[in-house]
C-alpha positions in Angstrom: -10.4 -100.0 46.4 -13.0 -97.7 46.5 -14.8 -97.6 50.0 -18.7 -97.4 50.1 -20.5 -94.5 50.4 -23.2 -96.1 52.8 -22.6 -99.4 54.4 -25.8 -101.4 55.9 -24.8 -104.0 58.2 -27.4 -106.8 59.9 -30.1 -104.1 60.2 -33.4 -104.3 61.3 -36.3 -101.8 62.1 -39.0 -102.8 64.0 -42.6 -101.3 65.0 -44.1 -102.7 67.7 -44.6 -106.7 67.0 -44.1 -105.8 63.2 -40.4 -106.1 61.7 -40.3 -103.7 58.8 -36.6 -105.4 58.1 -34.9 -108.1 58.6 -31.2 -108.7 58.9 -30.7 -106.2 55.6 -27.0 -106.3 54.4 -25.4 -104.4 51.5 -23.1 -101.8 50.1 -24.0 -98.7 48.3 -20.6 -97.2 46.0 -20.4 -94.0 45.3 -21.6 -92.2 41.7 -23.4 -95.3 41.4 -27.6 -95.7 40.7 -29.8 -98.2 42.4 -33.6 -99.1 42.2 -35.2 -101.1 45.0 -38.1 -102.9 43.9 -41.2 -104.3 46.2 -44.7 -104.3 46.6 -46.1 -102.4 49.1 -45.1 -103.2 52.9 -41.9 -104.8 51.7 -40.1 -103.0 53.7 -38.1 -100.5 50.4 -39.2 -97.3 51.9 -38.1 -97.8 55.8 -34.7 -99.2 54.3 -34.6 -95.6 52.2 -35.7 -93.5 55.6 -33.1 -95.0 57.2 -30.2 -94.8 55.2 -31.4 -91.0 55.0 -31.1 -90.3 58.3 -34.9 -90.4 59.2 -35.6 -92.7 61.4 -32.7 -95.2 63.0 -32.6 -99.0 63.3 -33.0 -101.0 66.0 -30.7 -103.1 65.2 -27.7 -103.4 63.3 -25.4 -100.5 62.0 -25.4 -98.1 58.7 -22.7 -96.5 58.1 -22.3 -92.9 55.9 -18.5 -92.9 54.5 -16.6 -95.1 57.3 -18.7 -93.4 60.4 -21.7 -94.7 62.2 -24.7 -93.0 61.8 -25.4 -94.4 65.2 -22.9 -91.9 66.7 -24.7 -88.7 65.5 -26.8 -86.9 67.7 -30.7 -85.3 66.8 -28.6 -82.1 66.0 -25.9 -84.0 63.6 -28.4 -86.2 62.1 -30.1 -83.0 60.8 -27.0 -81.5 59.9 -26.5 -84.7 57.8 -29.8 -84.9 56.1 -29.7 -81.3 55.3 -26.1 -80.9 53.5 -25.2 -84.3 52.3 -28.8 -85.8 51.4 -31.5 -84.9 48.8 -34.8 -86.7 48.8 -37.5 -86.3 46.4 -40.8 -87.8 47.2 -44.2 -88.9 45.9 -45.5 -85.7 47.1 -43.6 -82.9 46.5 -44.3 -81.0 50.3 -43.3 -77.6 48.8 -44.4 -75.0 51.4 -47.7 -73.1 50.6 -47.0 -70.0 52.8 -43.2 -69.6 50.3 -43.1 -68.9 46.7 -40.8 -71.5 45.0 -37.8 -69.7 45.1 -37.9 -69.2 48.4 -38.6 -73.6 49.1 -35.9 -74.5 46.8 -33.4 -72.0 49.1 -34.6 -73.1 52.3 -32.2 -76.1 52.6 -29.3 -73.3 52.2 -30.9 -71.3 54.6 -31.4 -74.0 57.2 -27.9 -75.1 56.7 -26.2 -71.3 56.9 -24.2 -72.1 53.4 -26.5 -69.7 51.1 -23.9 -68.1 48.7 -23.7 -66.7 45.0 -22.5 -70.0 43.9 -25.7 -71.9 45.0 -27.9 -69.5 43.5 -26.2 -69.3 40.4 -26.6 -73.2 40.5 -30.2 -73.5 41.2 -30.5 -70.8 38.1 -28.9 -72.7 36.2 -31.0 -75.8 37.2 -34.0 -74.2 36.4 -33.6 -73.0 33.2 -32.3 -76.1 32.4 -35.5 -77.8 33.8 -37.3 -75.0 32.1 -38.8 -73.6 35.0 -37.6 -70.5 35.8 -40.5 -68.8 35.0 -41.9 -70.4 38.0 -39.7 -69.3 40.8 -41.8 -66.6 41.8 -45.1 -68.4 41.7 -46.4 -69.7 44.8 -47.0 -73.8 44.6 -50.5 -73.8 44.1 -50.1 -71.8 40.6 -48.0 -75.2 39.4 -49.0 -78.2 37.5 -48.0 -81.3 39.3 -45.0 -81.7 36.5 -43.7 -78.2 37.5 -44.0 -79.2 41.1 -42.3 -82.1 40.6 -39.1 -79.9 39.0 -39.4 -77.3 41.8 -38.9 -80.6 44.3 -36.0 -82.1 42.5 -33.9 -78.9 42.2 -34.4 -78.3 46.1 -33.0 -82.0 46.2 -30.2 -80.9 44.1 -29.6 -77.4 45.5 -26.5 -78.5 47.5 -25.2 -81.2 45.8 -25.6 -83.7 47.6 -23.7 -87.0 47.5 -26.9 -89.3 48.2 -29.7 -88.7 46.1 -33.1 -90.6 47.6 -36.2 -90.9 45.9 -39.7 -92.6 47.2 -42.0 -93.5 44.5 -40.9 -90.1 42.4 -43.5 -91.3 39.6 -46.3 -92.5 41.6 -48.5 -90.0 40.9 -47.6 -89.5 37.1 -48.3 -91.2 34.0 -46.3 -93.3 32.1 -44.8 -90.8 29.7 -43.8 -88.9 32.4 -43.1 -91.3 34.5 -40.4 -92.2 31.9 -39.0 -88.5 31.9 -38.4 -87.7 35.4 -36.8 -91.5 35.9 -33.8 -89.9 33.1 -33.7 -86.8 34.2 -33.0 -87.9 38.0 -30.4 -90.2 36.3 -28.8 -87.5 34.2 -28.7 -85.2 37.2 -27.5 -87.7 39.6 -24.9 -88.3 37.0 -24.0 -84.6 36.4 -23.7 -84.0 39.9 -22.1 -87.2 40.9 -24.2 -88.2 43.4 -25.4 -91.7 44.5 -29.3 -92.6 43.0 -31.7 -94.9 45.2 -35.1 -94.9 44.0 -37.7 -96.7 45.4 -40.4 -98.3 43.1 -43.1 -100.6 42.6 -42.7 -100.0 38.7 -41.1 -102.5 36.9 -41.1 -100.1 33.7 -39.3 -97.4 35.9 -37.0 -100.4 37.5 -35.9 -101.3 34.1 -33.8 -98.2 33.2 -31.2 -99.3 36.1 -28.4 -102.1 35.9 -28.2 -102.0 39.6 -31.5 -103.3 40.9 -32.6 -104.8 44.1 -35.5 -106.5 45.6 -37.5 -106.5 48.6 -39.6 -108.9 50.0 -41.4 -108.8 53.7 -38.2 -106.9 55.1 -35.5 -109.0 53.4 -33.3 -107.8 50.9 -32.7 -109.8 47.6 -30.5 -109.4 44.8 -32.0 -111.6 42.5 -35.9 -111.3 42.0 -37.4 -113.2 45.1 -39.7 -116.4 44.2 -43.4 -115.2 44.4 
């Protein structure tokens, strides 16, 4: 039987007196595409950050390929994030002082894994996404759509096992939202990555078979009663 890529068991997250997540359990399988829907403040982004090792749970266990992430030191967690996870956020977070080429290669340089193979893979992806001409430009010289594609290439530059996307279409119109959603799914399939997209947009969610819902910190397998 195939082992889950990420196992979540009885996970809660508290901020002061606020319980952002409440007793969440779920298995995320390798190579599968998931969408997590929910209103603002429902806990969906909190869950995504915990899955990505950007924060630690207050209670419960999160395992990556059977390894309890609570046992990771801060340095080990940073290495895990860098080498195993690709992040795509609503805002691209490209460093304004670097051109797009250097922004893309930053994870490889930080991880000490900059190789000709990584460079060739990135260039092929840039050509596929029609942004080769953007690589030597500064982020401010690009359109919003071009910036998001550069952001996506950076997220995929090390072929991560897990691609986490927090409202990746939040700043896009409906036409471009659909394009980005389909692009995320196609690229995740190409690279064999588990894809988890957090969104409040039901049109984006309609492209996914595996749909989950967050409400008041609880994870639901069927739409919760409003």
